[in-house]
C-alpha positions in Angstrom: -6.9 -2.5 17.4 -5.9 -2.0 13.9 -7.7 -3.4 10.9 -5.4 -4.6 8.1 -7.2 -4.6 4.7 -5.7 -6.6 1.8 -7.3 -7.0 -1.6 -6.3 -10.0 -3.6 -6.7 -11.3 -7.2 -4.8 -14.5 -8.2 -1.0 -14.5 -7.5 -1.7 -16.9 -4.6 2.0 -17.6 -3.9 2.6 -13.9 -3.2 -0.6 -13.6 -1.2 0.3 -16.5 1.0 3.9 -15.3 1.5 2.5 -11.9 2.5 -0.1 -13.2 4.9 2.0 -15.7 6.8 4.8 -13.1 7.2 2.2 -10.7 8.8 1.6 -13.3 11.6 5.0 -12.3 12.9 3.7 -8.8 13.7 4.4 -7.8 17.3 3.4 -5.1 19.8 -0.2 -4.3 18.9 -3.6 -6.0 18.4 -4.8 -6.3 14.9 -7.3 -8.1 12.7 -7.0 -9.1 9.0 -9.6 -8.5 6.4 -8.9 -10.1 3.0 -11.1 -9.2 0.1 -10.6 -11.5 -2.9 -11.8 -10.1 -6.3 -12.9 -13.3 -8.0 -9.5 -15.2 -8.2 -9.5 -18.1 -10.6 -6.4 -19.9 -9.2 -6.1 -21.6 -5.9 -6.3 -18.4 -3.8 -9.6 -19.1 -2.2 -8.7 -22.5 -0.8 -5.4 -21.2 0.5 -7.2 -18.3 2.1 -9.5 -20.6 3.9 -6.6 -22.6 5.2 -4.8 -19.4 6.3 -8.0 -18.2 8.1 -7.8 -21.3 10.3 -4.1 -21.0 10.8 -4.3 -17.4 11.8 -7.1 -18.1 14.3 -4.9 -20.8 15.9 -2.4 -18.0 16.5 -5.1 -15.7 18.0 -5.5 -13.5 15.0 -9.0 -13.0 13.5 -9.1 -13.1 9.8 -12.3 -12.1 7.9 -12.6 -13.2 4.3 -14.7 -11.6 1.6 -14.8 -13.8 -1.5 -16.2 -11.8 -4.4 -17.5 -13.7 -7.5 -15.9 -11.3 -9.9 -13.3 -8.5 -10.0 -15.2 -5.5 -8.7 -12.1 -3.2 -8.7 -9.5 -2.1 -6.1 -11.5 0.8 -4.7 -14.7 -1.3 -4.2 -12.7 -4.1 -2.6 -10.9 -1.9 -0.2 -14.2 -0.2 0.7 -15.7 -3.5 1.4 -12.9 -4.1 3.8 -13.3 -0.7 5.5 -17.0 -1.4 6.1 -16.1 -4.6 8.0 -13.2 -3.1 9.9 -13.5 -2.9 13.7 -10.3 -1.0 14.4 -9.8 2.7 15.1 -7.1 2.7 12.5 -6.9 1.0 9.1 -3.8 -0.4 7.4 -4.0 -0.9 3.6 -1.5 -3.4 2.2 -1.0 -4.9 -1.3 -0.7 -8.7 -1.4 3.0 -8.4 -2.6 4.2 -6.9 0.7 6.4 -9.1 2.9 7.1 -8.2 6.6 10.6 -7.1 7.5 10.1 -5.0 10.7 8.1 -7.1 13.2 7.0 -4.0 15.1 5.9 -2.2 11.9 2.3 -1.7 13.0 3.1 -0.5 16.5 5.6 2.1 15.2 3.4 3.3 12.4 0.5 3.6 14.9 2.6 5.6 17.3 3.8 7.9 14.6 0.2 8.4 13.4 -0.6 10.0 16.8 2.5 12.2 17.2 0.4 15.0 15.6 -3.4 15.3 15.5 -3.1 16.6 11.9 -1.4 13.4 10.7 -3.8 11.3 8.6 -1.4 8.7 7.2 1.9 7.1 7.8 3.9 5.0 5.3 7.2 3.0 5.8 10.3 2.6 3.7 9.7 -0.1 1.0 12.7 -2.3 0.0 13.3 -4.5 -3.0 13.1 -8.1 -1.6 16.6 -9.2 -2.9 20.2 -8.2 -2.3 21.3 -5.5 -1.9 17.8 -4.7 -0.7 17.7 -1.2 -2.2 14.9 1.2 -1.7 11.9 0.5 -3.9 10.3 3.8 -2.9 9.7 6.1 0.1 6.9 8.3 -1.3 5.1 9.5 -4.4 6.4 12.7 -5.9 4.3 14.9 -8.3 5.8 17.7 -10.4 4.0 20.9 -11.0 3.0 19.6 -14.4 1.4 16.5 -12.9 4.1 13.9 -13.7 4.2 11.2 -11.0 7.1 9.1 -9.9 8.8 7.2 -7.0 11.1 9.0 -4.7 14.2 7.2 -3.5 13.9 4.4 -6.1 17.1 2.4 -6.3 18.9 4.2 -3.5 20.9 2.3 -0.8 18.5 1.4 2.0 20.5 3.4 4.6 21.0 6.5 2.4 20.8 9.4 4.8 18.5 11.3 2.3 15.8 8.8 3.0 16.5 8.0 6.7 14.5 10.6 8.6 10.9 11.1 9.3 9.2 13.8 7.3 6.0 15.0 5.8 5.6 13.8 2.2 3.7 15.0 -0.9 1.8 11.7 -1.6 2.0 8.0 -1.1 1.0 4.8 -2.7 -1.3 2.4 -0.9 1.1 -0.6 -0.9 1.6 -0.2 2.8 0.0 2.6 4.8 -1.8 3.1 8.2 -4.5 5.8 8.4 -6.9 7.1 11.1 -10.4 5.6 10.6 -12.0 8.9 11.9 -10.3 10.8 9.0 -11.4 8.2 6.5 -15.0 8.6 7.7 -14.6 12.4 7.4 -13.2 12.6 3.9 -14.8 9.5 2.4 -13.4 6.2 1.2 -11.8 5.2 -2.1 -13.7 6.7 -5.0 -15.1 3.9 -7.1 -14.9 6.1 -10.2 -11.2 4.9 -10.3 -12.2 1.3 -10.6 -10.8 -1.1 -11.6 -7.4 0.3 -10.5 -5.0 3.3 -10.7 -4.9 6.6 -8.9 -7.6 5.7 -6.4 -5.0 5.9 -3.6 -3.5 9.2 -4.8 -7.0 10.7 -5.0 -7.9 9.7 -1.4 -4.7 11.0 0.0 -5.1 14.3 -1.7 -8.6 14.5 -0.3 -7.0 14.2 3.1 -4.5 16.9 2.3 -7.3 19.2 1.1 -8.7 19.1 4.6 -5.4 20.1 6.1 -4.2 16.7 7.1 -0.6 15.5 6.8 1.0 12.4 5.2 4.1 11.1 7.0 7.0 8.9 5.9 8.5 6.8 8.8 11.9 5.2 7.7 12.5 3.3 10.9 10.0 0.7 9.6 11.1 -1.3 6.6 8.9 -3.7 4.5 9.7 -5.7 1.4 7.7 -5.0 -1.8 7.6 -7.1 -5.0 7.1 -4.3 -7.4 4.1 -4.3 -9.8 2.9 -7.8 -8.8 -0.5 -6.7 -7.7 -1.6 -5.3 -11.0 0.8 -6.9 -13.5 -1.2 -9.3 -15.7 -3.9 -9.7 -13.1 -6.7 -7.7 -14.8 -7.9 -10.0 -17.5 -9.3 -7.8 -20.2 -8.3 -4.6 -18.4 -6.2 -2.3 -20.5 -3.9 -0.9 -17.9 -2.3 1.7 -20.2 -5.7 3.1 -21.1 -6.8 2.9 -17.4 -3.7 4.8 -16.2 -4.2 7.6 -18.7 -8.0 7.8 -18.1 -7.7 7.8 -14.3 -4.6 10.0 -14.4 -6.6 12.7 -16.3 -9.3 12.6 -13.6 -6.8 12.9 -10.9 -5.2 15.9 -12.6 -8.6 17.5 -13.1 -9.4 17.2 -9.4 -6.0 18.1 -7.8 -3.9 20.2 -10.2 -4.8 23.3 -8.2 -2.9 21.8 -5.3 0.1 20.1 -6.7 0.8 23.1 -9.0 1.4 25.1 -5.8 3.4 22.5 -4.0 7.1 22.1 -3.7 7.2 18.9 -5.7 10.1 17.2 -7.4 11.7 18.4 -10.6 11.1 16.1 -13.7 14.6 14.8 -13.6 14.1 13.7 -10.0 11.4 11.3 -10.9 12.8 9.9 -14.1 12.0 6.2 -14.2 14.9 4.0 -13.2 14.2 0.7 -14.8 15.9 -1.5 -12.2 16.1 -5.3 -12.5 13.4 -7.2 -10.7 13.0 -10.7 -9.4 9.9 -12.8 -9.0 9.1 -14.7 -5.8 10.3 -18.0 -7.3 13.6 -16.3 -8.2 14.4 -15.1 -4.7 17.2 -17.0 -3.1 18.0 -14.3 -0.4 16.9 -14.8 3.1 14.3 -12.1 3.7 15.4 -11.2 7.2 12.9 -10.0 9.8 14.1 -7.5 12.4 
């Protein structure tokens, strides 16, 4: 069984779209663990309804309803501690299922090599022409971070083969629980948000484990929904700089020696985005 851990904070329409889409997952047993960080909208009542609906479909959903926003790292760690699976999947609440067999394929890929710690799929923008949102995180030798594949056509051959990657975001990943227990969970020094996933995945790499990109699985991702405007008094610019400096302090000795991208390869491509209420395309499941 795989334990899917999803932190939430407001944005109930995205959360519910995400969760009900996941009920179309096929091929493998899973449980859902949803950790809400003190939402002030109608998230909690909708989660309670979803918990019942998921149970009616034979899927166990565990809810953790925090009274305040304790941060992304702490919320995910709460989920890990409740997880019963031998693998954990971490998802953001702005993911929508495209590949019904996503969990089965990522699980199989995870065990193709005993040194693989993490597998991540191809993430697509959820509107026509369904371009690539990103495939991996690239880090230059100077520590600049960017999305690889952003804006490319979804069948671009450059991004259509399985490969080992430099780093990943935690928007949609599956990891081995045994390796999580070995290297430790999300470091709460990175609360409330930013760089907690990069830090964990470099910790895995520092132990000799691999991170893998699996393009045969595709998922839709509403970019920047999870953090955009959801932090109340959190200064995200400050938080990004502060946590980025800590990440660089810890891991510069690794990424400086890696064959990371050139600065021009991760230049931010400010593509148009659409909110959930602007989506008119049929989000096909395959």
